[in-house]
C-alpha positions as CSV (number, residue, x, y, z in Angstrom):
1,M,-6.1,-47.0,-29.3
2,S,-6.4,-43.1,-29.0
3,K,-3.2,-41.2,-29.4
4,G,-4.5,-39.0,-26.5
5,G,-3.1,-35.5,-25.8
6,F,-0.5,-35.6,-28.6
7,H,-3.0,-36.1,-31.4
8,R,-3.4,-32.4,-32.2
9,S,-4.1,-30.4,-35.3
10,G,-1.5,-28.1,-36.7
11,L,-3.4,-25.0,-35.4
12,E,-3.6,-26.5,-31.9
13,W,0.2,-27.1,-31.9
14,F,0.7,-23.5,-33.3
15,S,-1.7,-21.6,-31.1
16,S,-3.6,-23.5,-28.3
17,L,-0.6,-25.2,-26.7
18,P,1.7,-22.1,-26.7
19,A,-1.4,-20.0,-25.3
20,F,-1.9,-22.6,-22.6
21,V,1.7,-22.4,-21.6
22,L,1.6,-18.6,-21.5
23,L,-1.6,-18.5,-19.5
24,L,-0.3,-21.0,-17.1
25,A,2.9,-19.1,-16.7
26,V,1.0,-16.0,-15.7
27,V,-0.7,-18.1,-13.1
28,I,2.6,-19.5,-11.8
29,F,4.4,-16.2,-11.7
30,S,1.6,-14.5,-9.8
31,T,1.2,-17.4,-7.3
32,S,4.9,-17.6,-6.7
33,S,4.6,-14.1,-5.2
34,D,2.3,-15.5,-2.5
35,I,4.6,-18.7,-2.0
36,H,7.6,-16.4,-1.7
37,N,5.9,-14.2,1.0
38,Q,5.0,-17.3,3.0
39,M,8.6,-18.7,2.6
40,L,10.0,-15.4,4.1
41,R,7.8,-15.7,7.0
42,G,8.4,-19.3,7.5
43,G,12.1,-18.7,7.4
44,E,12.0,-16.1,10.0
45,Q,9.9,-18.4,12.2
46,L,12.3,-21.4,11.8
47,W,15.5,-19.3,12.0
48,N,15.5,-16.1,13.9
49,G,17.1,-13.4,11.7
50,Y,16.6,-15.4,8.5
51,Y,16.6,-12.1,6.4
52,K,20.3,-11.8,7.2
53,L,20.8,-15.4,6.2
54,R,19.4,-15.0,2.7
55,F,22.8,-14.2,1.4
56,D,26.3,-15.3,2.6
57,P,27.7,-13.0,5.2
58,V,30.8,-10.9,4.1
59,Q,33.8,-11.4,6.4
60,P,35.0,-8.1,8.0
61,T,38.3,-6.9,6.8
62,C,39.3,-5.0,10.1
63,D,41.7,-6.5,12.6
64,P,39.8,-7.4,15.9
65,D,43.2,-7.9,17.7
66,R,44.6,-4.4,16.9
67,D,47.1,-3.2,19.5
68,I,45.4,-0.2,20.9
69,E,48.5,1.3,22.6
70,A,50.6,1.0,19.3
71,A,47.7,2.5,17.5
72,V,47.4,5.5,19.8
73,A,51.1,6.1,19.6
74,A,51.2,6.0,15.8
75,E,48.2,8.4,15.7
76,L,50.0,10.9,18.0
77,A,53.2,10.6,16.0
78,A,51.4,11.6,12.9
79,D,51.4,15.3,13.9
80,A,50.9,18.0,11.4
81,P,54.1,19.6,10.2
82,V,55.4,22.3,12.7
83,D,56.2,24.6,9.8
84,D,52.5,24.7,8.8
85,P,51.1,28.1,9.9
86,M,47.5,27.1,9.0
87,A,47.7,23.9,11.1
88,A,49.1,25.8,14.0
89,L,46.4,28.5,13.7
90,L,43.6,25.8,13.8
91,G,45.2,23.8,16.5
92,A,45.6,20.8,14.2
93,G,48.9,20.0,15.7
94,E,47.6,19.5,19.1
95,K,45.9,16.1,19.7
96,D,44.3,14.8,23.0
97,P,45.6,11.3,23.7
98,A,42.3,10.4,25.6
99,D,40.1,11.3,22.6
100,I,42.3,9.2,20.2
101,R,42.4,6.2,22.6
102,L,38.5,6.4,23.0
103,A,38.1,6.5,19.2
104,I,40.4,3.6,18.7
105,E,38.8,1.5,21.4
106,R,35.3,2.0,20.0
107,S,36.7,1.2,16.5
108,V,38.1,-2.2,17.9
109,A,34.9,-2.9,19.7
110,D,32.8,-2.4,16.5
111,C,35.3,-4.6,14.6
112,R,35.0,-7.4,17.2
113,Q,31.3,-7.1,17.1
114,A,31.2,-7.4,13.3
115,H,33.5,-10.5,13.6
116,R,31.2,-12.0,16.2
117,S,28.1,-11.3,14.0
118,F,29.8,-12.9,11.0
119,Q,30.7,-15.9,13.0
120,D,27.2,-16.1,14.4
121,L,25.8,-16.1,10.9
122,Q,28.3,-18.5,9.6
123,D,27.2,-20.9,12.4
124,K,23.6,-20.5,11.6
125,L,24.1,-21.3,7.9
126,T,23.3,-25.1,8.4
127,P,22.7,-27.3,5.4
128,G,19.0,-27.0,6.1
129,V,19.1,-23.2,5.9
130,K,21.1,-23.3,2.7
131,A,18.7,-25.7,1.0
132,Y,15.7,-23.7,2.2
133,R,17.4,-20.4,1.1
134,A,18.2,-21.9,-2.3
135,V,14.5,-22.7,-2.9
136,E,13.4,-19.2,-1.6
137,L,15.9,-17.3,-3.8
138,F,14.9,-19.3,-6.8
139,I,11.3,-18.4,-6.3
140,A,12.4,-14.7,-5.7
141,D,14.2,-15.0,-9.1
142,L,11.1,-16.4,-10.7
143,I,9.1,-13.6,-9.5
144,A,11.6,-11.1,-10.9
145,F,11.6,-12.9,-14.1
146,G,7.8,-13.0,-14.2
147,L,7.5,-9.3,-13.6
148,E,10.0,-8.6,-16.4
149,S,8.3,-11.0,-18.7
150,Q,4.7,-9.6,-18.3
151,R,4.9,-7.2,-21.2
152,F,6.5,-9.8,-23.6
153,I,3.9,-12.4,-22.4
154,L,1.0,-10.1,-23.3
155,V,2.4,-9.3,-26.8
156,L,2.9,-12.8,-27.5
157,L,-0.5,-13.8,-26.2
158,V,-2.2,-10.9,-28.2
159,M,-0.4,-11.7,-31.4
160,L,-0.6,-15.4,-31.3
161,C,-4.4,-15.3,-30.5
162,A,-5.0,-12.5,-33.0
163,V,-3.4,-14.7,-35.8
164,T,-5.6,-17.6,-34.6
165,A,-8.9,-15.5,-34.7
166,T,-7.9,-14.4,-38.2
167,L,-7.3,-17.9,-39.5
168,T,-10.4,-19.3,-37.9
169,R,-12.6,-16.2,-38.9
170,H,-13.4,-15.5,-35.3
171,H,-13.1,-11.7,-35.1
172,I,-16.0,-9.8,-33.8
173,A,-18.2,-8.0,-36.5
174,M,-21.6,-6.6,-36.9
175,R,-22.7,-9.7,-38.9
176,A,-21.1,-12.9,-40.0
177,M,-19.6,-13.5,-43.5
178,E,-22.2,-15.1,-45.7
179,T,-21.3,-14.3,-49.4
180,R,-18.0,-14.2,-51.2
181,L,-18.3,-10.5,-51.4
182,D,-18.5,-10.3,-47.6
183,Y,-15.4,-12.5,-47.4
184,T,-13.5,-10.5,-50.0
185,V,-14.4,-7.0,-48.5
186,S,-13.7,-8.2,-44.9
187,H,-10.3,-9.8,-45.5
188,T,-9.2,-7.0,-47.9
189,L,-9.8,-4.4,-45.2
190,Q,-8.3,-6.6,-42.5
191,T,-5.1,-6.9,-44.6
192,I,-5.1,-3.2,-45.1
193,A,-5.6,-2.6,-41.3
194,N,-2.9,-5.1,-40.3
195,A,-0.5,-3.6,-42.8
196,M,-1.2,-0.2,-41.2
197,L,-0.5,-1.7,-37.8
198,L,2.7,-3.1,-39.0
199,G,3.8,0.2,-40.6
200,S,2.9,2.2,-37.5
201,S,5.0,-0.2,-35.2
202,V,7.9,0.1,-37.6
203,I,7.8,3.9,-37.6
204,F,7.3,3.9,-33.9
205,R,10.5,1.8,-33.4
206,Q,12.5,3.9,-35.7
207,S,11.4,7.2,-34.1
208,S,12.2,5.7,-30.7
209,L,15.8,4.9,-31.9
210,G,16.1,8.4,-33.3
211,S,15.0,10.2,-30.2
212,D,17.3,11.8,-27.7
213,T,16.3,9.3,-24.8
214,A,18.2,6.1,-25.0
215,V,16.2,2.9,-25.7
216,S,16.8,-0.1,-23.5
217,S,17.4,-3.5,-24.9
218,Q,14.1,-4.7,-23.4
219,E,12.2,-1.8,-25.1
220,L,13.8,-2.6,-28.5
221,L,12.9,-6.2,-28.1
222,L,9.4,-5.3,-27.3
223,H,9.3,-3.2,-30.5
224,N,10.6,-6.2,-32.5
225,F,7.9,-8.4,-31.0
226,W,5.1,-6.1,-32.1
227,I,6.6,-5.8,-35.5
228,V,7.0,-9.6,-36.0
229,G,3.5,-10.1,-34.6
230,F,1.8,-7.7,-37.0
231,A,3.8,-9.1,-39.8
232,C,2.4,-12.5,-39.0
233,L,-1.0,-11.0,-38.7
234,T,-0.8,-9.3,-42.0
235,L,0.3,-12.6,-43.6
236,A,-2.5,-14.4,-42.0
237,S,-5.1,-12.2,-43.4
238,L,-3.5,-12.2,-46.8
239,Y,-3.5,-16.0,-46.7
240,R,-7.2,-16.0,-45.7
241,L,-8.0,-13.4,-48.5
242,F,-6.8,-15.8,-51.3
243,R,-8.1,-19.0,-49.6
244,V,-11.9,-18.4,-50.1
245,P,-14.0,-21.1,-48.4
246,D,-16.5,-23.2,-50.5
247,D,-19.4,-22.7,-48.1
248,L,-20.1,-19.1,-49.1
249,W,-22.9,-17.8,-51.3
250,E,-22.5,-16.0,-54.5
251,G,-23.6,-12.4,-54.8
252,G,-24.2,-10.0,-51.9
253,S,-24.2,-6.2,-51.5
254,L,-21.5,-3.9,-50.5
255,N,-23.4,-2.4,-47.6
256,K,-23.9,-5.7,-45.9
257,A,-20.4,-6.7,-46.7
258,L,-19.0,-3.7,-44.9
259,L,-20.9,-4.9,-41.8
260,A,-19.0,-8.0,-42.0
261,V,-15.7,-6.2,-41.4
262,P,-14.4,-6.8,-37.8
263,L,-14.8,-4.1,-35.4
264,Y,-11.0,-3.9,-34.7
265,T,-10.4,-3.3,-38.4
266,V,-12.8,-0.4,-38.5
267,M,-11.2,1.1,-35.4
268,C,-7.8,0.6,-36.9
269,L,-8.6,2.2,-40.2
270,I,-10.3,5.2,-38.5
271,S,-7.4,5.7,-36.0
272,G,-4.7,5.0,-38.5
273,T,-6.0,7.4,-41.1
274,Y,-6.5,10.2,-38.4
275,F,-2.9,9.7,-37.1
276,A,-1.5,9.7,-40.8
277,L,-3.4,12.8,-41.7
278,I,-2.0,14.8,-38.8
279,G,1.5,13.6,-39.5
280,H,1.8,11.2,-36.6
281,A,1.9,7.8,-38.3
282,S,3.4,6.0,-35.3
283,G,0.3,7.0,-33.3
284,I,-1.4,3.5,-33.2
285,G,1.9,1.9,-32.2
286,I,2.3,4.4,-29.4
287,Y,-1.2,3.8,-28.1
288,L,-0.8,0.0,-28.4
289,G,2.4,0.4,-26.5
290,K,0.4,2.0,-23.7
291,M,-1.3,-1.4,-23.1
292,M,2.2,-2.4,-21.7
293,E,1.7,0.1,-18.8
294,L,-1.2,-1.9,-17.7
295,S,0.0,-5.4,-18.9
296,D,-1.1,-7.1,-15.7
297,M,-4.6,-5.8,-16.2
298,F,-4.8,-7.1,-19.8
299,L,-3.3,-10.5,-18.8
300,N,-6.0,-10.7,-16.1
301,V,-8.6,-10.2,-19.0
302,G,-7.0,-13.2,-20.7
303,L,-7.1,-15.3,-17.6
304,Y,-10.7,-14.5,-17.0
305,V,-11.5,-15.5,-20.7
306,W,-9.7,-18.8,-20.0
307,V,-11.7,-19.2,-16.7
308,G,-14.9,-18.7,-18.7
309,M,-13.9,-21.2,-21.4
310,M,-13.1,-23.8,-18.8
311,L,-16.5,-23.1,-17.1
312,K,-18.1,-23.8,-20.5
313,Q,-16.4,-27.3,-20.6
314,T,-17.9,-28.2,-17.1
315,R,-21.3,-29.3,-16.2
316,L,-21.6,-26.5,-13.6
317,A,-24.0,-24.3,-15.5
318,T,-26.3,-27.2,-16.4
319,L,-26.3,-28.5,-12.8
320,V,-27.3,-24.9,-11.5
321,F,-30.2,-24.9,-13.9
322,N,-31.3,-28.3,-12.7
323,V,-31.9,-26.8,-9.2
324,F,-34.6,-24.6,-10.6
325,R,-36.0,-27.1,-13.2
326,P,-38.3,-28.9,-10.7
327,W,-40.4,-25.7,-10.1
328,R,-41.5,-25.8,-13.8
329,M,-41.0,-22.0,-13.9
330,P,-42.5,-20.1,-16.9
331,P,-39.9,-19.0,-19.4
332,E,-40.0,-15.4,-18.1
333,M,-39.4,-16.2,-14.6
334,L,-36.6,-18.6,-15.6
335,A,-35.0,-15.9,-17.6
336,V,-35.1,-13.7,-14.5
337,V,-33.5,-16.4,-12.3
338,A,-30.8,-17.1,-15.1
339,V,-29.7,-13.4,-15.3
340,L,-29.6,-13.1,-11.4
341,V,-27.6,-16.2,-11.0
342,A,-25.3,-15.2,-13.7
343,A,-24.4,-12.0,-11.9
344,V,-22.1,-13.8,-9.5
345,P,-19.9,-15.6,-12.2
346,T,-20.0,-12.4,-14.2
347,A,-18.5,-10.4,-11.3
348,Y,-15.7,-13.2,-11.2
349,T,-15.0,-13.3,-14.9
350,G,-14.5,-9.5,-15.0
351,A,-16.7,-8.2,-17.7
352,S,-20.1,-8.8,-19.1
353,G,-18.8,-9.9,-22.6
354,I,-16.5,-12.6,-21.1
355,F,-19.4,-14.2,-19.3
356,V,-21.6,-14.1,-22.5
357,I,-18.9,-15.9,-24.3
358,A,-18.5,-18.4,-21.6
359,A,-22.0,-19.3,-20.5
360,G,-24.2,-17.7,-23.1
361,A,-24.8,-20.9,-25.2
362,V,-25.8,-22.9,-22.0
363,I,-28.1,-20.2,-20.8
364,Y,-29.8,-19.8,-24.2
365,S,-30.3,-23.5,-24.7
366,E,-31.7,-23.9,-21.2
367,L,-34.1,-21.1,-21.7
368,R,-35.2,-22.6,-25.0
369,A,-35.7,-26.0,-23.5
370,A,-37.9,-24.4,-20.9
371,G,-40.2,-23.0,-23.7
372,A,-38.7,-19.6,-23.8
373,R,-39.3,-17.5,-27.1
374,R,-36.1,-17.1,-29.1
375,H,-36.2,-13.3,-28.6
376,L,-36.6,-13.7,-24.9
377,A,-33.8,-16.3,-24.6
378,L,-31.5,-14.0,-26.8
379,A,-32.4,-10.9,-24.6
380,A,-31.6,-12.9,-21.3
381,T,-28.4,-14.3,-22.8
382,A,-27.2,-10.7,-23.8
383,M,-28.1,-9.4,-20.4
384,S,-26.6,-12.4,-18.6
385,G,-23.4,-10.5,-18.0
386,S,-24.7,-7.0,-17.5
387,L,-25.8,-6.9,-13.9
388,G,-22.8,-8.4,-12.2
389,V,-20.1,-6.0,-13.4
390,V,-20.7,-3.8,-10.3
391,L,-20.3,-6.6,-7.8
392,R,-17.1,-7.7,-6.1
393,P,-14.5,-8.7,-7.4
394,S,-15.2,-7.3,-10.9
395,L,-11.9,-6.5,-12.6
396,L,-13.5,-3.4,-14.3
397,V,-14.1,-1.8,-10.9
398,V,-10.6,-2.7,-9.8
399,V,-9.2,-0.8,-12.9
400,I,-11.4,2.2,-12.1
401,A,-10.1,2.4,-8.6
402,Y,-6.5,1.9,-9.8
403,L,-6.7,4.7,-12.3
404,N,-8.8,7.1,-10.0
405,R,-7.5,7.9,-6.6
406,E,-10.8,9.7,-5.7
407,V,-12.5,6.3,-5.2
408,T,-11.7,3.0,-3.6
409,T,-12.9,-0.5,-4.4
410,D,-14.6,-0.9,-1.1
411,E,-16.7,2.2,-1.8
412,L,-17.6,1.3,-5.5
413,F,-18.4,-2.3,-4.5
414,G,-20.5,-1.1,-1.5
415,W,-22.7,1.1,-3.8
416,G,-22.6,-1.5,-6.6
417,I,-24.8,-3.7,-4.6
418,W,-27.5,-1.2,-4.6
419,V,-27.1,-0.6,-8.2
420,F,-27.4,-4.4,-8.8
421,V,-30.6,-4.5,-6.7
422,L,-32.1,-1.8,-8.7
423,T,-31.2,-3.3,-12.1
424,A,-32.3,-6.7,-11.0
425,T,-35.5,-5.5,-9.8
426,L,-36.3,-3.6,-13.0
427,F,-35.3,-6.7,-15.2
428,A,-37.7,-8.8,-13.1
429,L,-40.5,-6.3,-13.5
430,V,-40.1,-5.9,-17.2
431,A,-39.6,-9.5,-17.9
432,L,-42.7,-10.6,-15.8
433,S,-45.0,-7.9,-16.8
434,V,-44.3,-6.6,-20.4
435,N,-45.3,-9.1,-23.1
436,R,-45.6,-12.0,-20.6
437,Q,-47.1,-14.9,-22.6
438,S,-47.0,-17.7,-20.0
439,Q,-49.2,-18.7,-17.1
440,F,-47.6,-18.9,-13.6
441,N,-48.4,-22.5,-12.9
442,L,-45.5,-23.3,-10.5
443,A,-45.0,-26.8,-9.2
444,S,-46.2,-27.4,-5.6
445,S,-43.6,-27.2,-2.8
446,A,-44.1,-30.8,-2.0
447,E,-43.3,-31.8,-5.6
448,A,-40.5,-29.3,-6.2
449,F,-38.5,-29.5,-3.0
450,P,-37.4,-33.1,-3.1
451,A,-36.2,-32.9,-6.6
452,M,-34.6,-29.5,-5.9
453,T,-32.9,-31.1,-2.9
454,Q,-31.6,-33.9,-5.2
455,A,-30.3,-31.5,-7.7
456,L,-28.5,-29.6,-5.0
457,K,-26.7,-32.7,-3.9
458,A,-24.9,-32.8,-7.3
459,L,-23.5,-29.4,-6.6
460,I,-22.0,-30.4,-3.3
461,P,-18.8,-31.8,-4.7
462,Y,-18.2,-28.6,-6.7
463,V,-18.7,-26.5,-3.7
464,L,-16.2,-28.8,-1.8
465,V,-13.7,-28.4,-4.6
466,I,-14.0,-24.7,-4.6
467,A,-13.7,-24.6,-0.8
468,V,-10.6,-26.8,-0.7
469,V,-8.7,-24.7,-3.1
470,A,-9.8,-21.4,-1.4
471,L,-8.8,-22.9,2.1
472,F,-5.5,-24.0,0.6
473,Y,-4.7,-20.6,-0.6
474,W,-5.8,-19.1,2.7
475,L,-4.1,-21.4,5.0
476,A,-1.0,-22.2,3.1
477,L,-0.4,-18.9,1.3
478,D,-2.4,-16.4,3.5
479,V,-4.4,-15.4,0.4
480,S,-8.2,-14.8,0.5
481,M,-10.5,-14.6,-2.5
482,D,-10.9,-10.9,-3.3
483,E,-10.8,-8.6,-6.3
484,F,-7.1,-8.7,-6.3
485,S,-6.4,-12.5,-5.9
486,A,-9.4,-13.7,-8.1
487,P,-7.5,-13.7,-11.5
488,R,-4.9,-16.1,-10.1
489,L,-7.2,-18.3,-7.9
490,L,-10.1,-18.8,-10.4
491,P,-8.0,-20.6,-13.0
492,V,-6.7,-23.0,-10.3
493,I,-10.4,-23.5,-9.1
494,M,-11.5,-24.3,-12.6
495,L,-8.6,-26.7,-13.2
496,A,-9.6,-28.4,-10.0
497,I,-13.2,-28.7,-11.1
498,L,-12.1,-30.1,-14.4
499,L,-9.9,-32.6,-12.6
500,Y,-12.8,-33.7,-10.4
501,E,-15.2,-34.1,-13.4
502,H,-12.5,-36.2,-15.1
503,I,-12.0,-38.5,-12.1
504,S,-15.7,-38.8,-11.4
505,L,-16.5,-39.5,-15.0
506,K,-13.6,-42.1,-15.2
507,N,-14.9,-43.9,-12.1
508,R,-18.4,-43.8,-13.4
509,R,-17.5,-45.2,-16.8
510,G,-15.2,-47.8,-15.2
511,R,-17.9,-49.0,-13.0
512,A,-20.4,-49.1,-15.9
513,S,-18.5,-50.7,-18.7
514,G,-14.9,-51.5,-17.4
515,E,-13.6,-48.9,-19.8
516,I,-11.7,-45.9,-18.4
517,N,-11.4,-42.7,-20.4
518,H,-7.9,-41.3,-19.6
519,Q,-8.2,-38.2,-21.9
520,G,-11.2,-36.5,-20.5
521,L,-9.2,-33.9,-18.7
522,E,-6.9,-33.3,-21.6
523,R,-9.7,-32.9,-24.1
524,S,-11.5,-30.6,-21.8
525,L,-8.4,-28.4,-21.3
526,R,-7.7,-28.5,-24.9
527,G,-11.3,-27.5,-25.9
528,A,-11.2,-24.7,-23.3
529,T,-7.8,-23.4,-24.6
530,N,-8.9,-23.7,-28.3
531,D,-11.8,-21.5,-27.5
532,T,-9.7,-19.2,-25.4
533,T,-7.1,-18.5,-28.1
534,A,-9.7,-17.2,-30.6
535,E,-11.6,-15.2,-28.1
536,I,-8.6,-13.6,-26.5
537,G,-7.4,-12.6,-30.0
538,A,-10.7,-11.1,-30.8
539,L,-11.2,-9.3,-27.4
540,L,-7.7,-8.1,-26.7
541,L,-7.1,-6.8,-30.2
542,L,-10.5,-5.0,-30.1
543,L,-9.5,-3.7,-26.6
544,G,-6.2,-2.4,-27.9
545,L,-7.7,-0.5,-30.8
546,S,-10.3,0.8,-28.5
547,V,-7.3,2.4,-26.7
548,S,-6.2,3.9,-30.0
549,I,-9.7,5.3,-30.7
550,G,-9.5,6.8,-27.3
551,G,-6.2,8.3,-28.4
552,V,-7.9,9.8,-31.5
553,I,-10.7,11.4,-29.2
554,E,-8.0,12.6,-26.8
555,R,-5.7,14.2,-29.4
556,S,-8.5,15.6,-31.5
557,H,-9.4,17.6,-28.4
558,I,-13.1,16.9,-28.9
559,M,-13.7,17.1,-25.2
560,A,-12.1,20.6,-25.2
561,T,-15.1,21.8,-27.2
562,F,-17.2,21.1,-24.0
563,P,-17.1,23.3,-20.9
564,Q,-14.5,21.9,-18.5
565,S,-16.9,22.5,-15.7
566,F,-20.7,23.2,-15.3
567,D,-22.4,25.5,-13.0
568,S,-25.2,22.9,-12.6
569,A,-24.5,19.3,-11.8
570,W,-27.7,18.3,-13.5
571,S,-26.6,19.7,-16.8
572,A,-23.3,18.2,-16.5
573,M,-24.8,14.8,-15.6
574,L,-27.0,15.0,-18.7
575,L,-23.9,15.5,-20.9
576,M,-22.1,12.7,-19.0
577,V,-24.9,10.2,-19.7
578,V,-25.0,10.9,-23.4
579,I,-21.2,10.8,-23.8
580,L,-20.7,7.6,-21.6
581,V,-23.5,5.7,-23.5
582,I,-21.9,6.7,-26.9
583,L,-18.5,5.4,-25.7
584,G,-20.1,2.3,-24.5
585,M,-21.5,1.7,-28.0
586,I,-18.1,2.2,-29.8
587,M,-15.5,1.1,-27.3
588,D,-14.4,-1.9,-25.1
589,A,-15.0,-1.4,-21.4
590,F,-11.4,-1.3,-20.4
591,G,-10.4,1.1,-23.2
592,A,-13.3,3.4,-22.5
593,V,-12.4,3.6,-18.7
594,I,-8.8,4.7,-19.6
595,L,-10.2,7.4,-21.9
596,V,-13.0,8.5,-19.4
597,T,-10.4,8.8,-16.6
598,A,-8.3,11.2,-18.8
599,T,-11.2,13.3,-20.0
600,V,-14.8,13.1,-18.9
601,A,-14.1,12.3,-15.2
602,T,-12.3,15.6,-14.5
603,I,-15.3,17.5,-16.0
604,A,-17.6,15.6,-13.8
605,Y,-15.7,16.2,-10.6
606,A,-15.2,20.0,-11.4
607,S,-19.0,20.3,-11.9
608,G,-19.8,18.9,-8.5
609,I,-20.7,15.2,-9.4
610,H,-19.5,13.0,-6.6
611,P,-16.7,10.6,-7.9
612,I,-18.5,7.4,-6.6
613,H,-21.8,8.5,-8.2
614,F,-20.0,9.3,-11.5
615,W,-18.4,5.9,-11.7
616,M,-21.6,4.0,-10.8
617,V,-23.3,6.0,-13.7
618,T,-20.4,5.1,-16.0
619,L,-20.7,1.4,-15.3
620,V,-24.5,1.4,-16.1
621,A,-24.0,3.6,-19.1
622,F,-21.3,1.3,-20.4
623,E,-23.6,-1.7,-20.1
624,L,-26.5,0.2,-21.9
625,G,-24.0,1.0,-24.6
626,Y,-23.1,-2.7,-25.0
627,L,-26.8,-3.5,-25.4
628,S,-27.5,-0.5,-27.9
629,P,-27.5,-0.6,-31.6
630,P,-25.7,0.0,-33.9
631,V,-22.8,-1.9,-32.4
632,A,-24.4,-3.6,-29.4
633,L,-21.4,-5.7,-28.4
634,N,-23.1,-8.1,-26.1
635,H,-25.7,-8.9,-28.8
636,L,-22.9,-9.6,-31.2
637,L,-21.2,-11.9,-28.8
638,T,-24.5,-13.6,-28.1
639,R,-24.9,-14.3,-31.8
640,Q,-21.5,-15.7,-31.9
641,V,-22.1,-18.2,-29.2
642,V,-25.7,-19.2,-30.0
643,G,-25.1,-19.3,-33.8
644,E,-26.2,-17.2,-36.8
645,A,-29.0,-19.6,-37.5
646,E,-30.9,-19.0,-34.2
647,V,-30.7,-15.2,-34.5
648,L,-32.0,-15.4,-38.2
649,A,-34.8,-17.7,-37.0
650,A,-35.7,-15.2,-34.3
651,Q,-36.0,-12.4,-36.9
652,M,-38.3,-14.5,-39.0
653,E,-40.8,-15.0,-36.0
654,P,-44.1,-13.2,-36.4
655,G,-45.6,-11.0,-33.8
656,T,-46.1,-7.4,-32.7
657,F,-43.3,-4.9,-33.2
658,Y,-42.2,-5.5,-29.5
659,Q,-42.3,-9.2,-30.0
660,R,-40.2,-9.0,-33.2
661,H,-37.6,-6.9,-31.6
662,E,-37.8,-8.0,-27.8
663,R,-34.2,-9.1,-27.7
664,I,-33.1,-5.4,-28.5
665,I,-36.0,-3.5,-26.7
666,M,-36.2,-5.3,-23.5
667,P,-32.5,-4.8,-22.4
668,L,-32.8,-1.2,-23.5
669,I,-35.9,-0.5,-21.3
670,V,-34.2,-2.2,-18.3
671,M,-30.8,-0.6,-18.6
672,G,-32.2,2.8,-19.8
673,I,-34.5,3.1,-16.9
674,S,-31.8,2.0,-14.5
675,L,-29.4,4.7,-16.0
676,L,-31.8,7.4,-15.5
677,L,-32.5,6.5,-11.9
678,V,-28.8,5.9,-11.1
679,A,-27.8,9.1,-12.7
680,F,-30.4,11.7,-11.5
681,V,-32.1,10.4,-8.2
682,P,-28.8,10.8,-6.2
683,L,-28.4,14.4,-7.4
684,M,-31.6,15.3,-5.4
685,F,-29.7,14.5,-2.2
686,Y,-26.4,16.4,-2.6
687,A,-26.8,18.8,-5.6
688,G,-28.5,22.1,-5.6
């Protein structure tokens, strides 16, 4: 008999379970705000003036039965001394009895009204009100605790997952570790980088204590969290350094070994060395601390990764492919369909890399099953997350609007639709014309439609589950699905889908063999969270060090060497395109947006480039950067999900130069042409 959900490995107890609790806590804290808003409205509807009933009324201390005549007499008797010349001069000794009586009568009237209000509130404080109020105030306290805990949850999540990614060798690098030399070089430099992070955090803490500004207990605790986290990360990399796996080859070259060093390590070594040379050793710690200012954004990234990993555990992606399978599309057309369909979940998972991690393996395997060449399948997988980042409710667009008051989410998403249409059209043209190797022998409508309809029926329960959750939030909590609510709604939707699959699978197996699988849901959640911990550790640590690299660029005043404005918007746009693509090559999207906001954006605005136009160009340029060597982050993530063996097999395939490098060239053609059109065509209409 299975031990069920409690039969976990040590790493699962150490990382996956705590990460699951932290992510669930973020969802609960954010949802509790919606619940609290509805409880306040409901309380006001049930009991008029509920806002005054939220706390026990304070009994007035004044006397409602005060003797007015006696008070008037006492006030008149309290005359100023007759021998006071100043009082006589100002007339202070002469009091009007009528004015005194009127003032005392008003005071007594106010006192009686206060007592009546107190008694009225006391009468309204029924046991029902007190019970309702207790729940409402508990949720209010929960929200306050959640807001105060956001930064601590983020630090715990980053460090916990970073340690997991180190122990499981899951950090993002240019190539996988294949030889003992790769392993030794990679983990040696990781240990040095982690020790550098630890030292910078310790120095930052000490400098904070020595500053004139008082450090709160919360700030001090946050410093301690970073220090303990980086100490654990250093020990984890040191442990890995001396525990060499047996599956590695002997030999290797130093150049290739350096490519196996994680990107976050390279960024840390560069930024740490720079800050040390300018006498600012606490620099990395300071810029990592800046993550705390946007802790809700980074937590949303973690939630989106979790959503993606839960999506990976469902049959949803396969069922969507089943809808198109009856048409027997050629591989190139199926690749176009896959990338276009992937745009919607990409928008809901926040960034292209997250979707590649979540659904890349399914897209690749389905395209290969349909007969697609390895290079075509790899190219489509890498691009599957590139087109949807401009669509609602993309987290990246929300961050841009949050950091830049010159644009709004509605404006960006409105123009984002047209950018999506452009990039989708170009991808279809390139995929279906350049190097097309298949014939268009589609199935007839009479043959395809019945099978397609049958495949669509399998998706109806999923649509109903999504609709039920969305309707519940809308009707019960007055929350509709948009770019602001998506991070807290999507995890609930995916949990509901996993629950549905568990129940339907249980019933199906029960009918088929009399056996019921009670652990399907737990296993799916465990698998999703296992994947999530490693991916969050790799992504958020990379993101945090991207912010640090941004700090290096900012403090080195590289941008100051460029003109702060251009007479020609065309010249400015040309420079913007080059800079933005380079930033996309070397930095994570969120870290790059923060840097661009502080530096490049101001030059663009001053040069006459419209803010919306500039940010549309930025988004396309970033995506081109993620697909461009030497780093090509989306290709690295694709290799991570499909496996090193498939990429090596693709590189061994014969063919023309284009065919042998199609996975790199085709995305560059599509996004490169898109960037040129998005960047320069609008200038014809508003720039001189």
